[in-house]
mmJSON file of the N, C-alpha and C atoms, coordinates in Angstrom:
{"data_MODEL":{"atom_site":{
"group_PDB":["ATOM","ATOM","ATOM","ATOM","ATOM","ATOM","ATOM","ATOM","ATOM","ATOM","ATOM","ATOM","ATOM","ATOM","ATOM","ATOM","ATOM","ATOM","ATOM","ATOM","ATOM","ATOM","ATOM","ATOM","ATOM","ATOM","ATOM","ATOM","ATOM","ATOM","ATOM","ATOM","ATOM","ATOM","ATOM","ATOM","ATOM","ATOM","ATOM","ATOM","ATOM","ATOM","ATOM","ATOM","ATOM","ATOM","ATOM","ATOM","ATOM","ATOM","ATOM","ATOM","ATOM","ATOM","ATOM","ATOM","ATOM","ATOM","ATOM","ATOM","ATOM","ATOM","ATOM","ATOM","ATOM","ATOM","ATOM","ATOM","ATOM","ATOM","ATOM","ATOM","ATOM","ATOM","ATOM","ATOM","ATOM","ATOM","ATOM","ATOM","ATOM","ATOM","ATOM","ATOM","ATOM","ATOM","ATOM","ATOM","ATOM","ATOM","ATOM","ATOM","ATOM","ATOM","ATOM","ATOM","ATOM","ATOM","ATOM","ATOM","ATOM","ATOM","ATOM","ATOM","ATOM","ATOM","ATOM","ATOM","ATOM","ATOM","ATOM","ATOM","ATOM","ATOM","ATOM","ATOM","ATOM","ATOM","ATOM","ATOM","ATOM","ATOM","ATOM","ATOM","ATOM","ATOM","ATOM","ATOM","ATOM","ATOM","ATOM","ATOM","ATOM","ATOM","ATOM","ATOM","ATOM","ATOM","ATOM","ATOM","ATOM","ATOM","ATOM","ATOM","ATOM","ATOM","ATOM","ATOM","ATOM","ATOM","ATOM","ATOM","ATOM","ATOM","ATOM","ATOM","ATOM","ATOM","ATOM","ATOM","ATOM","ATOM","ATOM","ATOM","ATOM","ATOM","ATOM","ATOM","ATOM","ATOM","ATOM","ATOM","ATOM","ATOM","ATOM","ATOM","ATOM","ATOM","ATOM","ATOM","ATOM","ATOM","ATOM","ATOM","ATOM","ATOM","ATOM","ATOM","ATOM","ATOM","ATOM","ATOM","ATOM","ATOM","ATOM","ATOM","ATOM","ATOM","ATOM","ATOM","ATOM","ATOM","ATOM","ATOM"],
"id":[1,2,3,4,5,6,7,8,9,10,11,12,13,14,15,16,17,18,19,20,21,22,23,24,25,26,27,28,29,30,31,32,33,34,35,36,37,38,39,40,41,42,43,44,45,46,47,48,49,50,51,52,53,54,55,56,57,58,59,60,61,62,63,64,65,66,67,68,69,70,71,72,73,74,75,76,77,78,79,80,81,82,83,84,85,86,87,88,89,90,91,92,93,94,95,96,97,98,99,100,101,102,103,104,105,106,107,108,109,110,111,112,113,114,115,116,117,118,119,120,121,122,123,124,125,126,127,128,129,130,131,132,133,134,135,136,137,138,139,140,141,142,143,144,145,146,147,148,149,150,151,152,153,154,155,156,157,158,159,160,161,162,163,164,165,166,167,168,169,170,171,172,173,174,175,176,177,178,179,180,181,182,183,184,185,186,187,188,189,190,191,192,193,194,195,196,197,198,199,200,201,202,203,204],
"type_symbol":["N","C","C","N","C","C","N","C","C","N","C","C","N","C","C","N","C","C","N","C","C","N","C","C","N","C","C","N","C","C","N","C","C","N","C","C","N","C","C","N","C","C","N","C","C","N","C","C","N","C","C","N","C","C","N","C","C","N","C","C","N","C","C","N","C","C","N","C","C","N","C","C","N","C","C","N","C","C","N","C","C","N","C","C","N","C","C","N","C","C","N","C","C","N","C","C","N","C","C","N","C","C","N","C","C","N","C","C","N","C","C","N","C","C","N","C","C","N","C","C","N","C","C","N","C","C","N","C","C","N","C","C","N","C","C","N","C","C","N","C","C","N","C","C","N","C","C","N","C","C","N","C","C","N","C","C","N","C","C","N","C","C","N","C","C","N","C","C","N","C","C","N","C","C","N","C","C","N","C","C","N","C","C","N","C","C","N","C","C","N","C","C","N","C","C","N","C","C","N","C","C","N","C","C"],
"label_atom_id":["N","CA","C","N","CA","C","N","CA","C","N","CA","C","N","CA","C","N","CA","C","N","CA","C","N","CA","C","N","CA","C","N","CA","C","N","CA","C","N","CA","C","N","CA","C","N","CA","C","N","CA","C","N","CA","C","N","CA","C","N","CA","C","N","CA","C","N","CA","C","N","CA","C","N","CA","C","N","CA","C","N","CA","C","N","CA","C","N","CA","C","N","CA","C","N","CA","C","N","CA","C","N","CA","C","N","CA","C","N","CA","C","N","CA","C","N","CA","C","N","CA","C","N","CA","C","N","CA","C","N","CA","C","N","CA","C","N","CA","C","N","CA","C","N","CA","C","N","CA","C","N","CA","C","N","CA","C","N","CA","C","N","CA","C","N","CA","C","N","CA","C","N","CA","C","N","CA","C","N","CA","C","N","CA","C","N","CA","C","N","CA","C","N","CA","C","N","CA","C","N","CA","C","N","CA","C","N","CA","C","N","CA","C","N","CA","C","N","CA","C","N","CA","C","N","CA","C","N","CA","C","N","CA","C","N","CA","C"],
"label_alt_id":[null,null,null,null,null,null,null,null,null,null,null,null,null,null,null,null,null,null,null,null,null,null,null,null,null,null,null,null,null,null,null,null,null,null,null,null,null,null,null,null,null,null,null,null,null,null,null,null,null,null,null,null,null,null,null,null,null,null,null,null,null,null,null,null,null,null,null,null,null,null,null,null,null,null,null,null,null,null,null,null,null,null,null,null,null,null,null,null,null,null,null,null,null,null,null,null,null,null,null,null,null,null,null,null,null,null,null,null,null,null,null,null,null,null,null,null,null,null,null,null,null,null,null,null,null,null,null,null,null,null,null,null,null,null,null,null,null,null,null,null,null,null,null,null,null,null,null,null,null,null,null,null,null,null,null,null,null,null,null,null,null,null,null,null,null,null,null,null,null,null,null,null,null,null,null,null,null,null,null,null,null,null,null,null,null,null,null,null,null,null,null,null,null,null,null,null,null,null,null,null,null,null,null,null],
"label_comp_id":["UNK","UNK","UNK","UNK","UNK","UNK","UNK","UNK","UNK","UNK","UNK","UNK","UNK","UNK","UNK","UNK","UNK","UNK","UNK","UNK","UNK","UNK","UNK","UNK","UNK","UNK","UNK","UNK","UNK","UNK","UNK","UNK","UNK","UNK","UNK","UNK","UNK","UNK","UNK","UNK","UNK","UNK","UNK","UNK","UNK","UNK","UNK","UNK","UNK","UNK","UNK","UNK","UNK","UNK","UNK","UNK","UNK","UNK","UNK","UNK","UNK","UNK","UNK","UNK","UNK","UNK","UNK","UNK","UNK","UNK","UNK","UNK","UNK","UNK","UNK","UNK","UNK","UNK","UNK","UNK","UNK","UNK","UNK","UNK","UNK","UNK","UNK","UNK","UNK","UNK","UNK","UNK","UNK","UNK","UNK","UNK","UNK","UNK","UNK","UNK","UNK","UNK","UNK","UNK","UNK","UNK","UNK","UNK","UNK","UNK","UNK","UNK","UNK","UNK","UNK","UNK","UNK","UNK","UNK","UNK","UNK","UNK","UNK","UNK","UNK","UNK","UNK","UNK","UNK","UNK","UNK","UNK","UNK","UNK","UNK","UNK","UNK","UNK","UNK","UNK","UNK","UNK","UNK","UNK","UNK","UNK","UNK","UNK","UNK","UNK","UNK","UNK","UNK","UNK","UNK","UNK","UNK","UNK","UNK","UNK","UNK","UNK","UNK","UNK","UNK","UNK","UNK","UNK","UNK","UNK","UNK","UNK","UNK","UNK","UNK","UNK","UNK","UNK","UNK","UNK","UNK","UNK","UNK","UNK","UNK","UNK","UNK","UNK","UNK","UNK","UNK","UNK","UNK","UNK","UNK","UNK","UNK","UNK","UNK","UNK","UNK","UNK","UNK","UNK"],
"label_asym_id":["A","A","A","A","A","A","A","A","A","A","A","A","A","A","A","A","A","A","A","A","A","A","A","A","A","A","A","A","A","A","A","A","A","A","A","A","A","A","A","A","A","A","A","A","A","A","A","A","A","A","A","A","A","A","A","A","A","A","A","A","A","A","A","A","A","A","A","A","A","A","A","A","A","A","A","A","A","A","A","A","A","A","A","A","A","A","A","A","A","A","A","A","A","A","A","A","A","A","A","A","A","A","A","A","A","A","A","A","A","A","A","A","A","A","A","A","A","A","A","A","A","A","A","A","A","A","A","A","A","A","A","A","A","A","A","A","A","A","A","A","A","A","A","A","A","A","A","A","A","A","A","A","A","A","A","A","A","A","A","A","A","A","A","A","A","A","A","A","A","A","A","A","A","A","A","A","A","A","A","A","A","A","A","A","A","A","A","A","A","A","A","A","A","A","A","A","A","A","A","A","A","A","A","A"],
"label_entity_id":["1","1","1","1","1","1","1","1","1","1","1","1","1","1","1","1","1","1","1","1","1","1","1","1","1","1","1","1","1","1","1","1","1","1","1","1","1","1","1","1","1","1","1","1","1","1","1","1","1","1","1","1","1","1","1","1","1","1","1","1","1","1","1","1","1","1","1","1","1","1","1","1","1","1","1","1","1","1","1","1","1","1","1","1","1","1","1","1","1","1","1","1","1","1","1","1","1","1","1","1","1","1","1","1","1","1","1","1","1","1","1","1","1","1","1","1","1","1","1","1","1","1","1","1","1","1","1","1","1","1","1","1","1","1","1","1","1","1","1","1","1","1","1","1","1","1","1","1","1","1","1","1","1","1","1","1","1","1","1","1","1","1","1","1","1","1","1","1","1","1","1","1","1","1","1","1","1","1","1","1","1","1","1","1","1","1","1","1","1","1","1","1","1","1","1","1","1","1","1","1","1","1","1","1"],
"label_seq_id":[1,1,1,2,2,2,3,3,3,4,4,4,5,5,5,6,6,6,7,7,7,8,8,8,9,9,9,10,10,10,11,11,11,12,12,12,13,13,13,14,14,14,15,15,15,16,16,16,17,17,17,18,18,18,19,19,19,20,20,20,21,21,21,22,22,22,23,23,23,24,24,24,25,25,25,26,26,26,27,27,27,28,28,28,29,29,29,30,30,30,31,31,31,32,32,32,33,33,33,34,34,34,35,35,35,36,36,36,37,37,37,38,38,38,39,39,39,40,40,40,41,41,41,42,42,42,43,43,43,44,44,44,45,45,45,46,46,46,47,47,47,48,48,48,49,49,49,50,50,50,51,51,51,52,52,52,53,53,53,54,54,54,55,55,55,56,56,56,57,57,57,58,58,58,59,59,59,60,60,60,61,61,61,62,62,62,63,63,63,64,64,64,65,65,65,66,66,66,67,67,67,68,68,68],
"pdbx_PDB_ins_code":[null,null,null,null,null,null,null,null,null,null,null,null,null,null,null,null,null,null,null,null,null,null,null,null,null,null,null,null,null,null,null,null,null,null,null,null,null,null,null,null,null,null,null,null,null,null,null,null,null,null,null,null,null,null,null,null,null,null,null,null,null,null,null,null,null,null,null,null,null,null,null,null,null,null,null,null,null,null,null,null,null,null,null,null,null,null,null,null,null,null,null,null,null,null,null,null,null,null,null,null,null,null,null,null,null,null,null,null,null,null,null,null,null,null,null,null,null,null,null,null,null,null,null,null,null,null,null,null,null,null,null,null,null,null,null,null,null,null,null,null,null,null,null,null,null,null,null,null,null,null,null,null,null,null,null,null,null,null,null,null,null,null,null,null,null,null,null,null,null,null,null,null,null,null,null,null,null,null,null,null,null,null,null,null,null,null,null,null,null,null,null,null,null,null,null,null,null,null,null,null,null,null,null,null],
"Cartn_x":[0.768,-0.036,0.823,0.749,1.4,0.416,0.932,0.355,0.728,-0.022,0.141,0.509,1.34,1.526,0.185,0.098,-1.055,-0.647,-1.161,-0.628,-1.714,-2.0,-2.874,-2.21,-2.488,-2.13,-3.159,-3.028,-4.101,-3.178,-3.309,-2.567,-1.138,-0.56,0.878,1.244,0.258,0.466,0.344,1.24,1.026,1.261,0.376,0.433,0.801,1.855,2.326,2.272,1.507,1.403,2.743,3.01,4.445,4.116,4.658,4.247,5.104,5.852,6.496,5.41,5.78,4.972,5.592,6.754,7.295,6.523,6.318,5.561,3.929,3.564,2.235,1.782,0.497,0.246,-0.469,-0.65,-1.364,-0.406,0.968,1.769,2.008,1.944,2.119,3.318,3.877,4.893,4.152,4.487,3.989,5.045,4.513,5.458,4.782,5.681,5.197,6.035,5.242,5.88,6.559,7.786,8.738,8.269,8.748,8.528,9.073,10.188,10.899,10.189,9.105,8.256,8.697,9.764,10.241,9.465,9.458,8.626,9.703,9.457,10.244,9.548,9.996,9.299,9.649,8.374,8.624,8.15,7.421,7.113,6.494,6.895,6.382,5.218,4.033,2.883,1.777,1.082,-0.053,-1.304,-2.022,-3.169,-4.165,-4.345,-5.486,-4.908,-3.459,-3.146,-3.154,-2.59,-2.312,-3.794,-4.875,-6.172,-6.678,-6.306,-6.829,-6.452,-5.387,-4.777,-5.521,-6.041,-6.564,-8.153,-8.839,-10.128,-10.45,-9.567,-9.783,-9.7,-10.558,-10.457,-9.349,-8.406,-7.242,-7.637,-7.147,-7.64,-6.858,-7.481,-6.792,-6.776,-5.784,-5.592,-5.748,-6.434,-6.422,-5.123,-4.455,-3.042,-3.67,-3.459,-3.954,-3.156,-2.106,-1.319,-1.613,-2.425,-2.925,-3.964,-4.07,-4.991,-5.682,-6.983,-7.607,-8.122],
"Cartn_y":[-1.261,0.038,1.323,2.084,3.26,4.609,5.178,6.32,7.604,8.492,9.737,10.892,11.813,12.844,13.594,13.74,14.597,15.49,16.791,17.924,18.656,18.909,19.694,20.676,22.171,23.049,23.769,23.982,24.72,25.548,26.983,27.859,27.421,27.379,27.111,25.635,24.769,23.372,22.747,21.805,21.137,19.593,18.752,17.416,17.044,16.172,15.681,14.319,13.402,12.007,11.358,10.434,9.658,8.777,8.802,8.002,6.645,6.317,5.045,3.983,2.833,1.828,1.467,1.959,1.678,2.276,1.413,1.763,1.648,1.255,1.171,2.383,2.151,3.054,4.39,4.484,5.595,6.491,6.825,7.574,8.913,10.017,11.331,12.181,12.957,13.949,15.305,15.776,16.917,17.909,19.083,20.204,21.386,22.2,23.513,24.645,25.786,26.97,27.723,28.073,28.685,30.337,31.272,32.597,33.183,32.404,32.894,32.536,31.716,31.348,29.985,29.442,28.19,26.988,25.825,24.651,23.677,23.247,22.456,21.111,19.94,18.743,18.39,18.126,17.871,16.511,15.711,14.444,13.644,12.261,11.264,10.593,10.692,10.136,9.667,8.67,7.978,8.96,8.582,9.332,9.745,8.687,8.732,9.745,9.989,10.87,12.201,12.268,13.645,14.329,13.454,13.953,14.899,14.601,15.362,16.803,17.17,18.467,19.193,18.57,19.157,19.095,20.003,20.233,19.342,19.448,18.766,17.268,16.475,15.017,14.56,13.755,13.425,11.846,11.504,10.069,9.107,7.962,6.754,5.522,4.774,3.839,2.375,1.438,0.151,-0.54,-1.155,-2.022,-3.33,-3.704,-5.108,-6.077,-5.806,-7.021,-7.255,-6.367,-6.394,-7.382,-8.226,-9.267,-8.963,-9.13,-8.761,-10.227],
"Cartn_z":[-0.029,-0.095,-0.002,-0.837,-0.87,-0.398,0.788,1.334,0.9,0.417,-0.099,0.988,0.669,1.536,1.944,3.26,3.703,4.767,4.848,5.686,6.219,7.493,8.181,8.901,8.704,9.583,10.236,11.437,12.394,13.299,13.114,14.004,13.685,14.896,14.817,14.848,14.786,14.834,13.471,12.973,11.762,11.877,11.412,11.201,9.729,9.535,8.291,8.404,7.507,7.489,7.257,7.97,7.825,6.717,5.625,4.379,4.433,5.368,5.561,6.192,6.232,7.07,8.282,8.537,9.883,10.952,11.991,13.093,12.866,11.728,11.347,10.356,9.795,8.875,9.282,10.705,11.127,12.049,11.503,12.403,11.572,12.484,12.005,12.594,11.929,12.343,13.069,14.062,14.646,14.642,14.175,13.928,14.769,15.325,15.944,15.089,14.972,14.367,15.355,15.262,16.051,15.823,16.692,16.512,15.216,14.819,13.617,12.441,12.577,11.271,10.875,11.221,10.871,11.616,10.934,11.535,12.359,13.342,14.074,14.375,14.122,14.287,15.814,16.535,17.944,18.387,17.488,17.917,16.71,16.84,15.911,16.753,16.219,17.069,16.318,16.884,16.353,16.051,15.135,14.722,15.67,16.722,17.774,18.733,19.096,20.064,19.299,18.222,17.553,17.202,16.953,16.573,17.792,18.941,20.081,19.864,19.187,19.06,17.874,17.03,15.816,15.536,15.224,14.85,13.472,12.546,11.313,11.474,10.924,11.091,10.322,10.879,10.178,9.594,8.311,8.001,8.732,8.76,9.262,8.31,8.381,7.347,8.016,7.097,7.817,7.37,8.347,7.938,7.435,6.224,5.644,6.314,7.032,7.703,9.076,9.683,11.043,11.149,12.115,12.408,13.728,13.945,15.154,15.57],
"occupancy":[1.0,1.0,1.0,1.0,1.0,1.0,1.0,1.0,1.0,1.0,1.0,1.0,1.0,1.0,1.0,1.0,1.0,1.0,1.0,1.0,1.0,1.0,1.0,1.0,1.0,1.0,1.0,1.0,1.0,1.0,1.0,1.0,1.0,1.0,1.0,1.0,1.0,1.0,1.0,1.0,1.0,1.0,1.0,1.0,1.0,1.0,1.0,1.0,1.0,1.0,1.0,1.0,1.0,1.0,1.0,1.0,1.0,1.0,1.0,1.0,1.0,1.0,1.0,1.0,1.0,1.0,1.0,1.0,1.0,1.0,1.0,1.0,1.0,1.0,1.0,1.0,1.0,1.0,1.0,1.0,1.0,1.0,1.0,1.0,1.0,1.0,1.0,1.0,1.0,1.0,1.0,1.0,1.0,1.0,1.0,1.0,1.0,1.0,1.0,1.0,1.0,1.0,1.0,1.0,1.0,1.0,1.0,1.0,1.0,1.0,1.0,1.0,1.0,1.0,1.0,1.0,1.0,1.0,1.0,1.0,1.0,1.0,1.0,1.0,1.0,1.0,1.0,1.0,1.0,1.0,1.0,1.0,1.0,1.0,1.0,1.0,1.0,1.0,1.0,1.0,1.0,1.0,1.0,1.0,1.0,1.0,1.0,1.0,1.0,1.0,1.0,1.0,1.0,1.0,1.0,1.0,1.0,1.0,1.0,1.0,1.0,1.0,1.0,1.0,1.0,1.0,1.0,1.0,1.0,1.0,1.0,1.0,1.0,1.0,1.0,1.0,1.0,1.0,1.0,1.0,1.0,1.0,1.0,1.0,1.0,1.0,1.0,1.0,1.0,1.0,1.0,1.0,1.0,1.0,1.0,1.0,1.0,1.0,1.0,1.0,1.0,1.0,1.0,1.0],
"B_iso_or_equiv":[0.0,0.0,0.0,0.0,0.0,0.0,0.0,0.0,0.0,0.0,0.0,0.0,0.0,0.0,0.0,0.0,0.0,0.0,0.0,0.0,0.0,0.0,0.0,0.0,0.0,0.0,0.0,0.0,0.0,0.0,0.0,0.0,0.0,0.0,0.0,0.0,0.0,0.0,0.0,0.0,0.0,0.0,0.0,0.0,0.0,0.0,0.0,0.0,0.0,0.0,0.0,0.0,0.0,0.0,0.0,0.0,0.0,0.0,0.0,0.0,0.0,0.0,0.0,0.0,0.0,0.0,0.0,0.0,0.0,0.0,0.0,0.0,0.0,0.0,0.0,0.0,0.0,0.0,0.0,0.0,0.0,0.0,0.0,0.0,0.0,0.0,0.0,0.0,0.0,0.0,0.0,0.0,0.0,0.0,0.0,0.0,0.0,0.0,0.0,0.0,0.0,0.0,0.0,0.0,0.0,0.0,0.0,0.0,0.0,0.0,0.0,0.0,0.0,0.0,0.0,0.0,0.0,0.0,0.0,0.0,0.0,0.0,0.0,0.0,0.0,0.0,0.0,0.0,0.0,0.0,0.0,0.0,0.0,0.0,0.0,0.0,0.0,0.0,0.0,0.0,0.0,0.0,0.0,0.0,0.0,0.0,0.0,0.0,0.0,0.0,0.0,0.0,0.0,0.0,0.0,0.0,0.0,0.0,0.0,0.0,0.0,0.0,0.0,0.0,0.0,0.0,0.0,0.0,0.0,0.0,0.0,0.0,0.0,0.0,0.0,0.0,0.0,0.0,0.0,0.0,0.0,0.0,0.0,0.0,0.0,0.0,0.0,0.0,0.0,0.0,0.0,0.0,0.0,0.0,0.0,0.0,0.0,0.0,0.0,0.0,0.0,0.0,0.0,0.0],
"pdbx_formal_charge":[null,null,null,null,null,null,null,null,null,null,null,null,null,null,null,null,null,null,null,null,null,null,null,null,null,null,null,null,null,null,null,null,null,null,null,null,null,null,null,null,null,null,null,null,null,null,null,null,null,null,null,null,null,null,null,null,null,null,null,null,null,null,null,null,null,null,null,null,null,null,null,null,null,null,null,null,null,null,null,null,null,null,null,null,null,null,null,null,null,null,null,null,null,null,null,null,null,null,null,null,null,null,null,null,null,null,null,null,null,null,null,null,null,null,null,null,null,null,null,null,null,null,null,null,null,null,null,null,null,null,null,null,null,null,null,null,null,null,null,null,null,null,null,null,null,null,null,null,null,null,null,null,null,null,null,null,null,null,null,null,null,null,null,null,null,null,null,null,null,null,null,null,null,null,null,null,null,null,null,null,null,null,null,null,null,null,null,null,null,null,null,null,null,null,null,null,null,null,null,null,null,null,null,null],
"auth_seq_id":[1,1,1,2,2,2,3,3,3,4,4,4,5,5,5,6,6,6,7,7,7,8,8,8,9,9,9,10,10,10,11,11,11,12,12,12,13,13,13,14,14,14,15,15,15,16,16,16,17,17,17,18,18,18,19,19,19,20,20,20,21,21,21,22,22,22,23,23,23,24,24,24,25,25,25,26,26,26,27,27,27,28,28,28,29,29,29,30,30,30,31,31,31,32,32,32,33,33,33,34,34,34,35,35,35,36,36,36,37,37,37,38,38,38,39,39,39,40,40,40,41,41,41,42,42,42,43,43,43,44,44,44,45,45,45,46,46,46,47,47,47,48,48,48,49,49,49,50,50,50,51,51,51,52,52,52,53,53,53,54,54,54,55,55,55,56,56,56,57,57,57,58,58,58,59,59,59,60,60,60,61,61,61,62,62,62,63,63,63,64,64,64,65,65,65,66,66,66,67,67,67,68,68,68],
"auth_comp_id":["UNK","UNK","UNK","UNK","UNK","UNK","UNK","UNK","UNK","UNK","UNK","UNK","UNK","UNK","UNK","UNK","UNK","UNK","UNK","UNK","UNK","UNK","UNK","UNK","UNK","UNK","UNK","UNK","UNK","UNK","UNK","UNK","UNK","UNK","UNK","UNK","UNK","UNK","UNK","UNK","UNK","UNK","UNK","UNK","UNK","UNK","UNK","UNK","UNK","UNK","UNK","UNK","UNK","UNK","UNK","UNK","UNK","UNK","UNK","UNK","UNK","UNK","UNK","UNK","UNK","UNK","UNK","UNK","UNK","UNK","UNK","UNK","UNK","UNK","UNK","UNK","UNK","UNK","UNK","UNK","UNK","UNK","UNK","UNK","UNK","UNK","UNK","UNK","UNK","UNK","UNK","UNK","UNK","UNK","UNK","UNK","UNK","UNK","UNK","UNK","UNK","UNK","UNK","UNK","UNK","UNK","UNK","UNK","UNK","UNK","UNK","UNK","UNK","UNK","UNK","UNK","UNK","UNK","UNK","UNK","UNK","UNK","UNK","UNK","UNK","UNK","UNK","UNK","UNK","UNK","UNK","UNK","UNK","UNK","UNK","UNK","UNK","UNK","UNK","UNK","UNK","UNK","UNK","UNK","UNK","UNK","UNK","UNK","UNK","UNK","UNK","UNK","UNK","UNK","UNK","UNK","UNK","UNK","UNK","UNK","UNK","UNK","UNK","UNK","UNK","UNK","UNK","UNK","UNK","UNK","UNK","UNK","UNK","UNK","UNK","UNK","UNK","UNK","UNK","UNK","UNK","UNK","UNK","UNK","UNK","UNK","UNK","UNK","UNK","UNK","UNK","UNK","UNK","UNK","UNK","UNK","UNK","UNK","UNK","UNK","UNK","UNK","UNK","UNK"],
"auth_asym_id":["A","A","A","A","A","A","A","A","A","A","A","A","A","A","A","A","A","A","A","A","A","A","A","A","A","A","A","A","A","A","A","A","A","A","A","A","A","A","A","A","A","A","A","A","A","A","A","A","A","A","A","A","A","A","A","A","A","A","A","A","A","A","A","A","A","A","A","A","A","A","A","A","A","A","A","A","A","A","A","A","A","A","A","A","A","A","A","A","A","A","A","A","A","A","A","A","A","A","A","A","A","A","A","A","A","A","A","A","A","A","A","A","A","A","A","A","A","A","A","A","A","A","A","A","A","A","A","A","A","A","A","A","A","A","A","A","A","A","A","A","A","A","A","A","A","A","A","A","A","A","A","A","A","A","A","A","A","A","A","A","A","A","A","A","A","A","A","A","A","A","A","A","A","A","A","A","A","A","A","A","A","A","A","A","A","A","A","A","A","A","A","A","A","A","A","A","A","A","A","A","A","A","A","A"],
"auth_atom_id":["N","CA","C","N","CA","C","N","CA","C","N","CA","C","N","CA","C","N","CA","C","N","CA","C","N","CA","C","N","CA","C","N","CA","C","N","CA","C","N","CA","C","N","CA","C","N","CA","C","N","CA","C","N","CA","C","N","CA","C","N","CA","C","N","CA","C","N","CA","C","N","CA","C","N","CA","C","N","CA","C","N","CA","C","N","CA","C","N","CA","C","N","CA","C","N","CA","C","N","CA","C","N","CA","C","N","CA","C","N","CA","C","N","CA","C","N","CA","C","N","CA","C","N","CA","C","N","CA","C","N","CA","C","N","CA","C","N","CA","C","N","CA","C","N","CA","C","N","CA","C","N","CA","C","N","CA","C","N","CA","C","N","CA","C","N","CA","C","N","CA","C","N","CA","C","N","CA","C","N","CA","C","N","CA","C","N","CA","C","N","CA","C","N","CA","C","N","CA","C","N","CA","C","N","CA","C","N","CA","C","N","CA","C","N","CA","C","N","CA","C","N","CA","C","N","CA","C","N","CA","C","N","CA","C","N","CA","C"],
"pdbx_PDB_model_num":[1,1,1,1,1,1,1,1,1,1,1,1,1,1,1,1,1,1,1,1,1,1,1,1,1,1,1,1,1,1,1,1,1,1,1,1,1,1,1,1,1,1,1,1,1,1,1,1,1,1,1,1,1,1,1,1,1,1,1,1,1,1,1,1,1,1,1,1,1,1,1,1,1,1,1,1,1,1,1,1,1,1,1,1,1,1,1,1,1,1,1,1,1,1,1,1,1,1,1,1,1,1,1,1,1,1,1,1,1,1,1,1,1,1,1,1,1,1,1,1,1,1,1,1,1,1,1,1,1,1,1,1,1,1,1,1,1,1,1,1,1,1,1,1,1,1,1,1,1,1,1,1,1,1,1,1,1,1,1,1,1,1,1,1,1,1,1,1,1,1,1,1,1,1,1,1,1,1,1,1,1,1,1,1,1,1,1,1,1,1,1,1,1,1,1,1,1,1,1,1,1,1,1,1]
}}}
């Protein structure tokens, strides 16, 4: 499965979809905008945790290799 780049910016927070499959298909990079205007990555985080910081609904992906 190929995951496309996806980015959401709200205020000084930015979520960028991790397009690798390392760690699962629902991992995101969290960035914060510094006072200089530059973006700094602060955490690699799962979608369910990062969603609490954003109003925009972030997409989730079903990992076809996962079994429940």
